[in-house]
Biopython code that builds the backbone (N, CA, C, O; Angstrom):
import numpy as np
from Bio.PDB.StructureBuilder import StructureBuilder

atoms = [
    (1, "MET", "N", (104.227, 212.688, 104.312)),
    (1, "MET", "CA", (103.590, 211.531, 103.716)),
    (1, "MET", "C", (104.638, 210.732, 102.935)),
    (1, "MET", "O", (105.425, 211.301, 102.178)),
    (2, "ALA", "N", (104.640, 209.440, 103.123)),
    (2, "ALA", "CA", (105.601, 208.560, 102.463)),
    (2, "ALA", "C", (105.263, 208.384, 100.982)),
    (2, "ALA", "O", (104.100, 208.221, 100.613)),
    (3, "THR", "N", (106.288, 208.419, 100.152)),
    (3, "THR", "CA", (106.109, 208.113, 98.730)),
    (3, "THR", "C", (107.062, 206.979, 98.363)),
    (3, "THR", "O", (108.177, 206.892, 98.877)),
    (4, "TYR", "N", (106.605, 206.126, 97.477)),
    (4, "TYR", "CA", (107.348, 204.947, 97.065)),
    (4, "TYR", "C", (107.548, 205.047, 95.559)),
    (4, "TYR", "O", (106.631, 204.791, 94.779)),
    (5, "GLU", "N", (108.756, 205.423, 95.165)),
    (5, "GLU", "CA", (108.960, 205.658, 93.741)),
    (5, "GLU", "C", (110.428, 205.486, 93.370)),
    (5, "GLU", "O", (111.318, 206.047, 94.009)),
    (6, "PHE", "N", (110.657, 204.710, 92.338)),
    (6, "PHE", "CA", (111.970, 204.604, 91.711)),
    (6, "PHE", "C", (111.809, 205.111, 90.284)),
    (6, "PHE", "O", (110.762, 204.902, 89.670)),
    (7, "THR", "N", (112.821, 205.767, 89.755)),
    (7, "THR", "CA", (112.833, 206.115, 88.341)),
    (7, "THR", "C", (113.903, 205.269, 87.665)),
    (7, "THR", "O", (114.921, 204.930, 88.268)),
    (8, "VAL", "N", (113.657, 204.937, 86.413)),
    (8, "VAL", "CA", (114.531, 204.045, 85.666)),
    (8, "VAL", "C", (114.931, 204.722, 84.364)),
    (8, "VAL", "O", (114.082, 205.228, 83.631)),
    (9, "SER", "N", (116.239, 204.729, 84.081)),
    (9, "SER", "CA", (116.714, 205.192, 82.781)),
    (9, "SER", "C", (117.568, 204.099, 82.154)),
    (9, "SER", "O", (118.225, 203.332, 82.859)),
    (10, "VAL", "N", (117.554, 204.031, 80.816)),
    (10, "VAL", "CA", (118.177, 202.923, 80.093)),
    (10, "VAL", "C", (119.020, 203.454, 78.935)),
    (10, "VAL", "O", (118.626, 204.384, 78.232)),
    (11, "ARG", "N", (120.189, 202.840, 78.756)),
    (11, "ARG", "CA", (121.029, 203.060, 77.573)),
    (11, "ARG", "C", (121.280, 201.687, 76.949)),
    (11, "ARG", "O", (121.532, 200.719, 77.666)),
    (12, "THR", "N", (121.214, 201.595, 75.627)),
    (12, "THR", "CA", (121.423, 200.315, 74.948)),
    (12, "THR", "C", (122.611, 200.406, 73.996)),
    (12, "THR", "O", (123.016, 201.488, 73.572)),
    (13, "GLN", "N", (123.155, 199.233, 73.675)),
    (13, "GLN", "CA", (124.277, 199.181, 72.739)),
    (13, "GLN", "C", (124.266, 197.831, 72.033)),
    (13, "GLN", "O", (124.043, 196.793, 72.656)),
    (14, "TYR", "N", (124.508, 197.859, 70.731)),
    (14, "TYR", "CA", (124.654, 196.643, 69.935)),
    (14, "TYR", "C", (126.114, 196.194, 70.031)),
    (14, "TYR", "O", (127.022, 197.023, 69.978)),
    (15, "LEU", "N", (126.341, 194.894, 70.171)),
    (15, "LEU", "CA", (127.696, 194.352, 70.281)),
    (15, "LEU", "C", (128.032, 193.522, 69.035)),
    (15, "LEU", "O", (127.809, 192.312, 69.014)),
    (16, "PRO", "N", (128.566, 194.175, 68.002)),
    (16, "PRO", "CA", (128.851, 193.433, 66.767)),
    (16, "PRO", "C", (129.888, 192.327, 66.949)),
    (16, "PRO", "O", (129.818, 191.304, 66.268)),
    (17, "ASP", "N", (130.846, 192.515, 67.855)),
    (17, "ASP", "CA", (131.888, 191.510, 68.054)),
    (17, "ASP", "C", (131.369, 190.235, 68.724)),
    (17, "ASP", "O", (132.023, 189.195, 68.646)),
    (18, "GLN", "N", (130.206, 190.296, 69.381)),
    (18, "GLN", "CA", (129.621, 189.111, 70.008)),
    (18, "GLN", "C", (128.434, 188.566, 69.222)),
    (18, "GLN", "O", (127.857, 187.541, 69.587)),
    (19, "SER", "N", (128.074, 189.253, 68.146)),
    (19, "SER", "CA", (126.926, 188.857, 67.326)),
    (19, "SER", "C", (127.388, 188.030, 66.134)),
    (19, "SER", "O", (128.556, 188.075, 65.747)),
    (20, "ASP", "N", (126.465, 187.280, 65.561)),
    (20, "ASP", "CA", (126.726, 186.489, 64.366)),
    (20, "ASP", "C", (125.518, 186.606, 63.437)),
    (20, "ASP", "O", (124.637, 185.746, 63.448)),
    (21, "PRO", "N", (125.478, 187.680, 62.626)),
    (21, "PRO", "CA", (124.317, 187.904, 61.756)),
    (21, "PRO", "C", (124.019, 186.730, 60.818)),
    (21, "PRO", "O", (122.857, 186.490, 60.492)),
    (22, "ASP", "N", (125.052, 185.993, 60.379)),
    (22, "ASP", "CA", (124.820, 184.851, 59.493)),
    (22, "ASP", "C", (124.004, 183.758, 60.177)),
    (22, "ASP", "O", (123.344, 182.963, 59.509)),
    (23, "ARG", "N", (124.049, 183.720, 61.488)),
    (23, "ARG", "CA", (123.270, 182.748, 62.260)),
    (23, "ARG", "C", (122.106, 183.417, 62.985)),
    (23, "ARG", "O", (121.570, 182.867, 63.947)),
    (24, "THR", "N", (121.723, 184.586, 62.530)),
    (24, "THR", "CA", (120.652, 185.402, 63.110)),
    (24, "THR", "C", (120.776, 185.502, 64.625)),
    (24, "THR", "O", (119.835, 185.210, 65.364)),
    (25, "ASN", "N", (121.951, 185.918, 65.068)),
    (25, "ASN", "CA", (122.205, 186.121, 66.495)),
    (25, "ASN", "C", (122.738, 187.543, 66.681)),
    (25, "ASN", "O", (123.853, 187.854, 66.261)),
    (26, "PHE", "N", (121.943, 188.392, 67.305)),
    (26, "PHE", "CA", (122.272, 189.802, 67.499)),
    (26, "PHE", "C", (122.291, 190.080, 68.999)),
    (26, "PHE", "O", (121.276, 189.924, 69.678)),
    (27, "VAL", "N", (123.452, 190.491, 69.511)),
    (27, "VAL", "CA", (123.647, 190.657, 70.945)),
    (27, "VAL", "C", (123.630, 192.138, 71.310)),
    (27, "VAL", "O", (124.267, 192.963, 70.655)),
    (28, "PHE", "N", (122.897, 192.454, 72.357)),
    (28, "PHE", "CA", (122.761, 193.827, 72.835)),
    (28, "PHE", "C", (123.038, 193.885, 74.330)),
    (28, "PHE", "O", (122.791, 192.922, 75.056)),
    (29, "THR", "N", (123.553, 195.023, 74.782)),
    (29, "THR", "CA", (123.616, 195.283, 76.217)),
    (29, "THR", "C", (122.645, 196.404, 76.535)),
    (29, "THR", "O", (122.313, 197.228, 75.683)),
    (30, "TYR", "N", (122.202, 196.414, 77.766)),
    (30, "TYR", "CA", (121.403, 197.533, 78.262)),
    (30, "TYR", "C", (121.954, 197.903, 79.635)),
    (30, "TYR", "O", (122.152, 197.051, 80.502)),
    (31, "SER", "N", (122.193, 199.197, 79.800)),
    (31, "SER", "CA", (122.679, 199.724, 81.076)),
    (31, "SER", "C", (121.538, 200.475, 81.720)),
    (31, "SER", "O", (120.943, 201.368, 81.115)),
    (32, "ILE", "N", (121.238, 200.109, 82.950)),
    (32, "ILE", "CA", (120.077, 200.660, 83.651)),
    (32, "ILE", "C", (120.526, 201.393, 84.905)),
    (32, "ILE", "O", (121.366, 200.911, 85.665)),
    (33, "THR", "N", (119.948, 202.561, 85.099)),
    (33, "THR", "CA", (120.129, 203.303, 86.340)),
    (33, "THR", "C", (118.778, 203.348, 87.033)),
    (33, "THR", "O", (117.786, 203.800, 86.462)),
    (34, "ILE", "N", (118.753, 202.870, 88.286)),
    (34, "ILE", "CA", (117.547, 202.877, 89.118)),
    (34, "ILE", "C", (117.801, 203.878, 90.234)),
    (34, "ILE", "O", (118.784, 203.761, 90.965)),
    (35, "LYS", "N", (116.921, 204.860, 90.366)),
    (35, "LYS", "CA", (117.086, 205.870, 91.417)),
    (35, "LYS", "C", (115.858, 205.893, 92.309)),
    (35, "LYS", "O", (114.724, 205.882, 91.830)),
    (36, "ASN", "N", (116.100, 205.926, 93.616)),
    (36, "ASN", "CA", (114.995, 206.040, 94.566)),
    (36, "ASN", "C", (114.605, 207.515, 94.642)),
    (36, "ASN", "O", (115.295, 208.322, 95.266)),
    (37, "THR", "N", (113.495, 207.850, 93.999)),
    (37, "THR", "CA", (112.995, 209.225, 94.002)),
    (37, "THR", "C", (111.847, 209.385, 94.998)),
    (37, "THR", "O", (111.177, 210.418, 95.025)),
    (38, "GLY", "N", (111.631, 208.365, 95.804)),
    (38, "GLY", "CA", (110.617, 208.427, 96.849)),
    (38, "GLY", "C", (111.201, 208.956, 98.146)),
    (38, "GLY", "O", (112.312, 209.487, 98.174)),
    (39, "THR", "N", (110.444, 208.805, 99.212)),
    (39, "THR", "CA", (110.862, 209.327, 100.518)),
    (39, "THR", "C", (111.201, 208.229, 101.519)),
    (39, "THR", "O", (111.542, 208.518, 102.666)),
    (40, "VAL", "N", (111.108, 206.954, 101.086)),
    (40, "VAL", "CA", (111.342, 205.825, 101.979)),
    (40, "VAL", "C", (112.377, 204.897, 101.345)),
    (40, "VAL", "O", (112.307, 204.625, 100.147)),
    (41, "ALA", "N", (113.334, 204.409, 102.130)),
    (41, "ALA", "CA", (114.296, 203.431, 101.626)),
    (41, "ALA", "C", (113.551, 202.185, 101.157)),
    (41, "ALA", "O", (112.575, 201.767, 101.780)),
    (42, "ALA", "N", (114.015, 201.595, 100.053)),
    (42, "ALA", "CA", (113.353, 200.405, 99.520)),
    (42, "ALA", "C", (114.378, 199.514, 98.828)),
    (42, "ALA", "O", (115.423, 199.964, 98.359)),
    (43, "GLN", "N", (114.031, 198.231, 98.786)),
    (43, "GLN", "CA", (114.921, 197.243, 98.195)),
    (43, "GLN", "C", (114.288, 196.648, 96.951)),
    (43, "GLN", "O", (113.106, 196.304, 96.950)),
    (44, "LEU", "N", (115.080, 196.527, 95.891)),
    (44, "LEU", "CA", (114.655, 195.851, 94.681)),
    (44, "LEU", "C", (114.781, 194.350, 94.942)),
    (44, "LEU", "O", (115.872, 193.855, 95.224)),
    (45, "ILE", "N", (113.674, 193.638, 94.848)),
    (45, "ILE", "CA", (113.642, 192.217, 95.180)),
    (45, "ILE", "C", (113.745, 191.342, 93.927)),
    (45, "ILE", "O", (114.523, 190.389, 93.893)),
    (46, "SER", "N", (112.956, 191.671, 92.901)),
    (46, "SER", "CA", (112.938, 190.820, 91.711)),
    (46, "SER", "C", (112.632, 191.641, 90.462)),
    (46, "SER", "O", (112.283, 192.820, 90.530)),
    (47, "ARG", "N", (112.776, 190.969, 89.319)),
    (47, "ARG", "CA", (112.552, 191.620, 88.033)),
    (47, "ARG", "C", (111.696, 190.733, 87.138)),
    (47, "ARG", "O", (111.632, 189.517, 87.313)),
    (48, "HIS", "N", (111.045, 191.370, 86.181)),
    (48, "HIS", "CA", (110.269, 190.673, 85.158)),
    (48, "HIS", "C", (110.475, 191.425, 83.851)),
    (48, "HIS", "O", (110.210, 192.624, 83.771)),
    (49, "TRP", "N", (110.950, 190.719, 82.827)),
    (49, "TRP", "CA", (111.163, 191.314, 81.510)),
    (49, "TRP", "C", (110.298, 190.621, 80.470)),
    (49, "TRP", "O", (110.057, 189.417, 80.545)),
    (50, "VAL", "N", (109.836, 191.401, 79.497)),
    (50, "VAL", "CA", (109.202, 190.860, 78.297)),
    (50, "VAL", "C", (110.055, 191.358, 77.132)),
    (50, "VAL", "O", (110.128, 192.558, 76.865)),
    (51, "ILE", "N", (110.699, 190.410, 76.444)),
    (51, "ILE", "CA", (111.610, 190.722, 75.348)),
    (51, "ILE", "C", (110.949, 190.262, 74.054)),
    (51, "ILE", "O", (110.576, 189.097, 73.919)),
    (52, "THR", "N", (110.808, 191.179, 73.109)),
    (52, "THR", "CA", (110.119, 190.880, 71.857)),
    (52, "THR", "C", (111.033, 191.217, 70.687)),
    (52, "THR", "O", (111.585, 192.316, 70.629)),
    (53, "ASP", "N", (111.201, 190.271, 69.745)),
    (53, "ASP", "CA", (112.017, 190.583, 68.571)),
    (53, "ASP", "C", (111.117, 191.054, 67.430)),
    (53, "ASP", "O", (109.898, 191.132, 67.587)),
    (54, "ALA", "N", (111.714, 191.364, 66.293)),
    (54, "ALA", "CA", (110.963, 191.921, 65.161)),
    (54, "ALA", "C", (110.011, 190.908, 64.530)),
    (54, "ALA", "O", (109.127, 191.292, 63.764)),
    (55, "ASN", "N", (110.175, 189.629, 64.836)),
    (55, "ASN", "CA", (109.253, 188.598, 64.353)),
    (55, "ASN", "C", (108.138, 188.320, 65.361)),
    (55, "ASN", "O", (107.398, 187.346, 65.223)),
    (56, "ASN", "N", (108.025, 189.176, 66.366)),
    (56, "ASN", "CA", (107.042, 189.028, 67.452)),
    (56, "ASN", "C", (107.258, 187.774, 68.285)),
    (56, "ASN", "O", (106.321, 187.274, 68.908)),
    (57, "HIS", "N", (108.478, 187.264, 68.302)),
    (57, "HIS", "CA", (108.824, 186.179, 69.223)),
    (57, "HIS", "C", (109.021, 186.812, 70.593)),
    (57, "HIS", "O", (109.810, 187.745, 70.743)),
    (58, "VAL", "N", (108.303, 186.306, 71.591)),
    (58, "VAL", "CA", (108.326, 186.894, 72.933)),
    (58, "VAL", "C", (108.994, 185.935, 73.902)),
    (58, "VAL", "O", (108.712, 184.736, 73.916)),
    (59, "GLU", "N", (109.885, 186.489, 74.711)),
    (59, "GLU", "CA", (110.521, 185.731, 75.785)),
    (59, "GLU", "C", (110.304, 186.489, 77.084)),
    (59, "GLU", "O", (110.534, 187.697, 77.150)),
    (60, "GLU", "N", (109.861, 185.782, 78.117)),
    (60, "GLU", "CA", (109.691, 186.405, 79.431)),
    (60, "GLU", "C", (110.785, 185.900, 80.357)),
    (60, "GLU", "O", (111.117, 184.715, 80.366)),
    (61, "VAL", "N", (111.342, 186.827, 81.141)),
    (61, "VAL", "CA", (112.400, 186.495, 82.084)),
    (61, "VAL", "C", (111.988, 187.019, 83.453)),
    (61, "VAL", "O", (111.643, 188.191, 83.606)),
    (62, "ARG", "N", (112.030, 186.138, 84.437)),
    (62, "ARG", "CA", (111.737, 186.515, 85.823)),
    (62, "ARG", "C", (112.891, 186.029, 86.695)),
    (62, "ARG", "O", (113.497, 184.993, 86.423)),
    (63, "GLY", "N", (113.180, 186.778, 87.728)),
    (63, "GLY", "CA", (114.225, 186.320, 88.625)),
    (63, "GLY", "C", (114.426, 187.258, 89.789)),
    (63, "GLY", "O", (113.913, 188.377, 89.808)),
    (64, "LEU", "N", (115.184, 186.782, 90.765)),
    (64, "LEU", "CA", (115.499, 187.596, 91.927)),
    (64, "LEU", "C", (116.566, 188.616, 91.576)),
    (64, "LEU", "O", (117.526, 188.306, 90.871)),
    (65, "GLY", "N", (116.397, 189.817, 92.063)),
    (65, "GLY", "CA", (117.404, 190.861, 91.932)),
    (65, "GLY", "C", (117.776, 191.184, 90.505)),
    (65, "GLY", "O", (117.079, 190.827, 89.555)),
    (66, "VAL", "N", (118.904, 191.877, 90.383)),
    (66, "VAL", "CA", (119.472, 192.236, 89.087)),
    (66, "VAL", "C", (120.973, 191.976, 89.164)),
    (66, "VAL", "O", (121.635, 192.411, 90.107)),
    (67, "VAL", "N", (121.500, 191.275, 88.184)),
    (67, "VAL", "CA", (122.913, 190.886, 88.118)),
    (67, "VAL", "C", (123.466, 190.457, 89.481)),
    (67, "VAL", "O", (124.550, 190.881, 89.883)),
    (68, "GLY", "N", (122.710, 189.613, 90.183)),
    (68, "GLY", "CA", (123.162, 189.071, 91.449)),
    (68, "GLY", "C", (123.015, 189.982, 92.658)),
    (68, "GLY", "O", (123.509, 189.658, 93.738)),
    (69, "HIS", "N", (122.344, 191.114, 92.493)),
    (69, "HIS", "CA", (122.173, 192.076, 93.588)),
    (69, "HIS", "C", (120.692, 192.341, 93.847)),
    (69, "HIS", "O", (119.859, 192.269, 92.944)),
    (70, "GLN", "N", (120.396, 192.646, 95.090)),
    (70, "GLN", "CA", (119.078, 193.138, 95.491)),
    (70, "GLN", "C", (119.331, 194.449, 96.233)),
    (70, "GLN", "O", (119.279, 194.497, 97.462)),
    (71, "PRO", "N", (119.605, 195.515, 95.469)),
    (71, "PRO", "CA", (120.050, 196.754, 96.114)),
    (71, "PRO", "C", (118.990, 197.392, 97.009)),
    (71, "PRO", "O", (117.810, 197.455, 96.664)),
    (72, "LEU", "N", (119.449, 197.864, 98.170)),
    (72, "LEU", "CA", (118.627, 198.656, 99.074)),
    (72, "LEU", "C", (119.010, 200.103, 98.847)),
    (72, "LEU", "O", (120.153, 200.495, 99.081)),
    (73, "LEU", "N", (118.052, 200.899, 98.391)),
    (73, "LEU", "CA", (118.329, 202.286, 98.032)),
    (73, "LEU", "C", (117.648, 203.249, 98.998)),
    (73, "LEU", "O", (116.431, 203.214, 99.180)),
    (74, "GLN", "N", (118.441, 204.090, 99.601)),
    (74, "GLN", "CA", (117.915, 205.176, 100.424)),
    (74, "GLN", "C", (117.350, 206.243, 99.482)),
    (74, "GLN", "O", (117.729, 206.272, 98.311)),
    (75, "PRO", "N", (116.463, 207.113, 99.948)),
    (75, "PRO", "CA", (115.970, 208.199, 99.095)),
    (75, "PRO", "C", (117.147, 208.971, 98.494)),
    (75, "PRO", "O", (118.079, 209.362, 99.196)),
    (76, "GLY", "N", (117.079, 209.175, 97.192)),
    (76, "GLY", "CA", (118.130, 209.905, 96.480)),
    (76, "GLY", "C", (119.266, 209.034, 95.973)),
    (76, "GLY", "O", (120.034, 209.477, 95.119)),
    (77, "GLU", "N", (119.401, 207.810, 96.469)),
    (77, "GLU", "CA", (120.471, 206.927, 96.014)),
    (77, "GLU", "C", (120.086, 206.246, 94.705)),
    (77, "GLU", "O", (118.908, 206.122, 94.369)),
    (78, "HIS", "N", (121.122, 205.805, 93.969)),
    (78, "HIS", "CA", (120.865, 205.090, 92.726)),
    (78, "HIS", "C", (121.764, 203.860, 92.627)),
    (78, "HIS", "O", (122.774, 203.749, 93.322)),
    (79, "PHE", "N", (121.374, 202.946, 91.751)),
    (79, "PHE", "CA", (122.127, 201.726, 91.470)),
    (79, "PHE", "C", (122.171, 201.576, 89.961)),
    (79, "PHE", "O", (121.164, 201.746, 89.274)),
    (80, "GLU", "N", (123.364, 201.253, 89.453)),
    (80, "GLU", "CA", (123.546, 201.090, 88.022)),
    (80, "GLU", "C", (124.039, 199.685, 87.731)),
    (80, "GLU", "O", (124.860, 199.141, 88.470)),
    (81, "TYR", "N", (123.537, 199.100, 86.650)),
    (81, "TYR", "CA", (124.044, 197.801, 86.229)),
    (81, "TYR", "C", (123.909, 197.652, 84.726)),
    (81, "TYR", "O", (123.135, 198.354, 84.076)),
    (82, "THR", "N", (124.684, 196.716, 84.189)),
    (82, "THR", "CA", (124.630, 196.411, 82.767)),
    (82, "THR", "C", (124.380, 194.922, 82.610)),
    (82, "THR", "O", (124.994, 194.099, 83.290)),
    (83, "SER", "N", (123.477, 194.590, 81.710)),
    (83, "SER", "CA", (123.170, 193.207, 81.391)),
    (83, "SER", "C", (123.003, 193.114, 79.884)),
    (83, "SER", "O", (123.237, 194.092, 79.173)),
    (84, "GLY", "N", (122.605, 191.964, 79.394)),
    (84, "GLY", "CA", (122.480, 191.826, 77.953)),
    (84, "GLY", "C", (121.461, 190.786, 77.559)),
    (84, "GLY", "O", (120.952, 190.026, 78.383)),
    (85, "THR", "N", (121.180, 190.776, 76.259)),
    (85, "THR", "CA", (120.264, 189.804, 75.693)),
    (85, "THR", "C", (120.624, 189.592, 74.232)),
    (85, "THR", "O", (121.251, 190.445, 73.605)),
    (86, "ALA", "N", (120.224, 188.461, 73.705)),
    (86, "ALA", "CA", (120.438, 188.152, 72.292)),
    (86, "ALA", "C", (119.079, 188.018, 71.618)),
    (86, "ALA", "O", (118.140, 187.448, 72.173)),
    (87, "LEU", "N", (119.002, 188.557, 70.408)),
    (87, "LEU", "CA", (117.784, 188.466, 69.603)),
    (87, "LEU", "C", (118.091, 187.709, 68.320)),
    (87, "LEU", "O", (119.248, 187.606, 67.912)),
    (88, "GLN", "N", (117.054, 187.183, 67.688)),
    (88, "GLN", "CA", (117.209, 186.529, 66.385)),
    (88, "GLN", "C", (116.957, 187.502, 65.247)),
    (88, "GLN", "O", (117.042, 187.127, 64.077)),
    (89, "THR", "N", (116.647, 188.749, 65.578)),
    (89, "THR", "CA", (116.410, 189.780, 64.570)),
    (89, "THR", "C", (117.256, 191.014, 64.897)),
    (89, "THR", "O", (117.784, 191.138, 66.003)),
    (90, "GLN", "N", (117.379, 191.917, 63.933)),
    (90, "GLN", "CA", (118.199, 193.117, 64.103)),
    (90, "GLN", "C", (117.565, 194.153, 65.026)),
    (90, "GLN", "O", (118.231, 195.086, 65.476)),
    (91, "GLN", "N", (116.294, 193.985, 65.299)),
    (91, "GLN", "CA", (115.584, 194.918, 66.169)),
    (91, "GLN", "C", (114.671, 194.167, 67.121)),
    (91, "GLN", "O", (114.234, 193.049, 66.846)),
    (92, "GLY", "N", (114.396, 194.807, 68.244)),
    (92, "GLY", "CA", (113.463, 194.259, 69.204)),
    (92, "GLY", "C", (113.202, 195.287, 70.283)),
    (92, "GLY", "O", (113.612, 196.442, 70.173)),
    (93, "SER", "N", (112.519, 194.859, 71.320)),
    (93, "SER", "CA", (112.236, 195.774, 72.418)),
    (93, "SER", "C", (112.140, 194.995, 73.720)),
    (93, "SER", "O", (111.948, 193.779, 73.738)),
    (94, "MET", "N", (112.280, 195.743, 74.808)),
    (94, "MET", "CA", (112.124, 195.176, 76.145)),
    (94, "MET", "C", (111.243, 196.097, 76.970)),
    (94, "MET", "O", (111.266, 197.316, 76.802)),
    (95, "VAL", "N", (110.473, 195.504, 77.854)),
    (95, "VAL", "CA", (109.639, 196.237, 78.795)),
    (95, "VAL", "C", (109.524, 195.347, 80.031)),
    (95, "VAL", "O", (109.650, 194.126, 79.938)),
    (96, "GLY", "N", (109.288, 195.957, 81.174)),
    (96, "GLY", "CA", (109.186, 195.111, 82.355)),
    (96, "GLY", "C", (108.870, 195.878, 83.614)),
    (96, "GLY", "O", (108.390, 197.011, 83.576)),
    (97, "GLU", "N", (109.155, 195.221, 84.758)),
    (97, "GLU", "CA", (108.947, 195.864, 86.045)),
    (97, "GLU", "C", (109.858, 195.241, 87.086)),
    (97, "GLU", "O", (110.301, 194.099, 86.966)),
    (98, "TYR", "N", (110.118, 196.033, 88.108)),
    (98, "TYR", "CA", (110.824, 195.571, 89.294)),
    (98, "TYR", "C", (109.819, 195.488, 90.433)),
    (98, "TYR", "O", (108.933, 196.334, 90.552)),
    (99, "PHE", "N", (109.958, 194.475, 91.260)),
    (99, "PHE", "CA", (109.155, 194.357, 92.466)),
    (99, "PHE", "C", (110.036, 194.812, 93.619)),
    (99, "PHE", "O", (111.157, 194.327, 93.776)),
    (100, "CYS", "N", (109.536, 195.740, 94.423)),
    (100, "CYS", "CA", (110.319, 196.344, 95.500)),
    (100, "CYS", "C", (109.551, 196.274, 96.822)),
    (100, "CYS", "O", (108.323, 196.208, 96.855)),
    (101, "VAL", "N", (110.324, 196.292, 97.904)),
    (101, "VAL", "CA", (109.747, 196.339, 99.243)),
    (101, "VAL", "C", (110.428, 197.468, 100.005)),
    (101, "VAL", "O", (111.653, 197.507, 100.116)),
    (102, "ALA", "N", (109.617, 198.389, 100.531)),
    (102, "ALA", "CA", (110.140, 199.511, 101.309)),
    (102, "ALA", "C", (110.469, 199.048, 102.719)),
    (102, "ALA", "O", (109.975, 198.019, 103.180)),
    (103, "GLU", "N", (111.314, 199.825, 103.401)),
    (103, "GLU", "CA", (111.725, 199.432, 104.756)),
    (103, "GLU", "C", (110.555, 199.408, 105.740)),
    (103, "GLU", "O", (110.658, 198.798, 106.804)),
    (104, "ASP", "N", (109.444, 200.064, 105.396)),
    (104, "ASP", "CA", (108.266, 200.014, 106.265)),
    (104, "ASP", "C", (107.323, 198.861, 105.896)),
    (104, "ASP", "O", (106.225, 198.749, 106.442)),
    (105, "GLY", "N", (107.772, 197.993, 104.949)),
    (105, "GLY", "CA", (106.988, 196.831, 104.562)),
    (105, "GLY", "C", (106.088, 197.032, 103.355)),
    (105, "GLY", "O", (105.543, 196.063, 102.828)),
    (106, "HIS", "N", (105.921, 198.278, 102.904)),
    (106, "HIS", "CA", (105.073, 198.552, 101.739)),
    (106, "HIS", "C", (105.689, 197.919, 100.495)),
    (106, "HIS", "O", (106.881, 198.088, 100.235)),
    (107, "GLN", "N", (104.876, 197.189, 99.723)),
    (107, "GLN", "CA", (105.329, 196.562, 98.487)),
    (107, "GLN", "C", (104.840, 197.368, 97.300)),
    (107, "GLN", "O", (103.711, 197.858, 97.293)),
    (108, "PHE", "N", (105.704, 197.505, 96.283)),
    (108, "PHE", "CA", (105.296, 198.254, 95.090)),
    (108, "PHE", "C", (106.073, 197.772, 93.875)),
    (108, "PHE", "O", (107.144, 197.176, 93.987)),
    (109, "GLU", "N", (105.499, 198.051, 92.713)),
    (109, "GLU", "CA", (106.145, 197.720, 91.443)),
    (109, "GLU", "C", (106.643, 198.989, 90.784)),
    (109, "GLU", "O", (106.023, 200.047, 90.889)),
    (110, "VAL", "N", (107.764, 198.869, 90.106)),
    (110, "VAL", "CA", (108.326, 199.973, 89.336)),
    (110, "VAL", "C", (108.277, 199.552, 87.870)),
    (110, "VAL", "O", (108.933, 198.588, 87.477)),
    (111, "LYS", "N", (107.512, 200.265, 87.072)),
    (111, "LYS", "CA", (107.414, 199.961, 85.648)),
    (111, "LYS", "C", (108.691, 200.415, 84.947)),
    (111, "LYS", "O", (109.193, 201.512, 85.192)),
    (112, "ILE", "N", (109.204, 199.558, 84.076)),
    (112, "ILE", "CA", (110.355, 199.894, 83.245)),
    (112, "ILE", "C", (109.795, 200.220, 81.870)),
    (112, "ILE", "O", (109.243, 199.345, 81.203)),
    (113, "PRO", "N", (109.931, 201.478, 81.438)),
    (113, "PRO", "CA", (109.366, 201.851, 80.145)),
    (113, "PRO", "C", (109.986, 201.033, 79.006)),
    (113, "PRO", "O", (111.160, 200.666, 79.055)),
    (114, "GLU", "N", (109.186, 200.761, 77.998)),
    (114, "GLU", "CA", (109.684, 200.007, 76.847)),
    (114, "GLU", "C", (110.848, 200.744, 76.203)),
    (114, "GLU", "O", (110.824, 201.965, 76.050)),
    (115, "PHE", "N", (111.874, 199.973, 75.826)),
    (115, "PHE", "CA", (112.992, 200.549, 75.090)),
    (115, "PHE", "C", (113.343, 199.640, 73.923)),
    (115, "PHE", "O", (113.046, 198.446, 73.934)),
    (116, "VAL", "N", (113.982, 200.231, 72.912)),
    (116, "VAL", "CA", (114.277, 199.549, 71.662)),
    (116, "VAL", "C", (115.712, 199.043, 71.667)),
    (116, "VAL", "O", (116.629, 199.726, 72.123)),
    (117, "LEU", "N", (115.883, 197.844, 71.153)),
    (117, "LEU", "CA", (117.198, 197.276, 70.869)),
    (117, "LEU", "C", (117.307, 197.231, 69.349)),
    (117, "LEU", "O", (116.475, 196.611, 68.685)),
    (118, "SER", "N", (118.337, 197.890, 68.788)),
    (118, "SER", "CA", (118.406, 198.004, 67.342)),
    (118, "SER", "C", (119.845, 198.215, 66.877)),
    (118, "SER", "O", (120.626, 198.912, 67.525)),
    (119, "LEU", "N", (120.174, 197.610, 65.761)),
    (119, "LEU", "CA", (121.455, 197.911, 65.128)),
    (119, "LEU", "C", (121.443, 199.396, 64.784)),
    (119, "LEU", "O", (120.403, 199.917, 64.383)),
    (120, "PRO", "N", (122.562, 200.087, 64.927)),
    (120, "PRO", "CA", (122.578, 201.541, 64.696)),
    (120, "PRO", "C", (122.039, 201.964, 63.346)),
    (120, "PRO", "O", (121.423, 203.024, 63.231)),
    (121, "ARG", "N", (122.256, 201.160, 62.328)),
    (121, "ARG", "CA", (121.833, 201.573, 60.989)),
    (121, "ARG", "C", (120.407, 201.201, 60.623)),
    (121, "ARG", "O", (119.951, 201.570, 59.540)),
    (122, "THR", "N", (119.667, 200.470, 61.493)),
    (122, "THR", "CA", (118.345, 199.999, 61.135)),
    (122, "THR", "C", (117.210, 200.799, 61.763)),
    (122, "THR", "O", (116.053, 200.620, 61.382)),
    (123, "LEU", "N", (117.510, 201.671, 62.709)),
    (123, "LEU", "CA", (116.436, 202.437, 63.348)),
    (123, "LEU", "C", (116.127, 203.660, 62.504)),
    (123, "LEU", "O", (117.026, 204.412, 62.127)),
    (124, "HIS", "N", (114.837, 203.855, 62.210)),
    (124, "HIS", "CA", (114.442, 205.002, 61.378)),
    (124, "HIS", "C", (113.835, 206.087, 62.218)),
    (124, "HIS", "O", (113.443, 207.129, 61.693)),
]
sb = StructureBuilder()
sb.init_structure("model")
sb.init_model(0)
sb.init_chain("A")
sb.init_seg("    ")
for serial, (resi, resn, name, xyz) in enumerate(atoms, 1):
    if name == "N":
        sb.init_residue(resn, " ", resi, " ")
    sb.init_atom(name, np.array(xyz, "f"), 0.0, 1.0, " ", f" {name:<3s}", serial, name[0])
structure = sb.get_structure()
């Protein structure tokens, strides 16, 4: 029986050298690993992010692929990429989903669990 499943893991980092706290600009990177844990090859087609800062300012981002790629992953294969975002507060969060199409035409979404963006000294 065919299964359609990607797993997502995330690592985040604050970039003090690219941030300007005096102008309320805090820059973060997030490194994502996407692994095809299903039984059918599938391609990541698009992404949707909801980015929320500590003031509850919400920004939605939609687009094709990730960092210019639409990776086709065979079962067991993974794809890693790093991207970034800027917040107006020292903390925030991101959550989203990837839209994927399997080689047999089946379409599915992969939920990206919410993760926190935070200056190292502000997370309790």
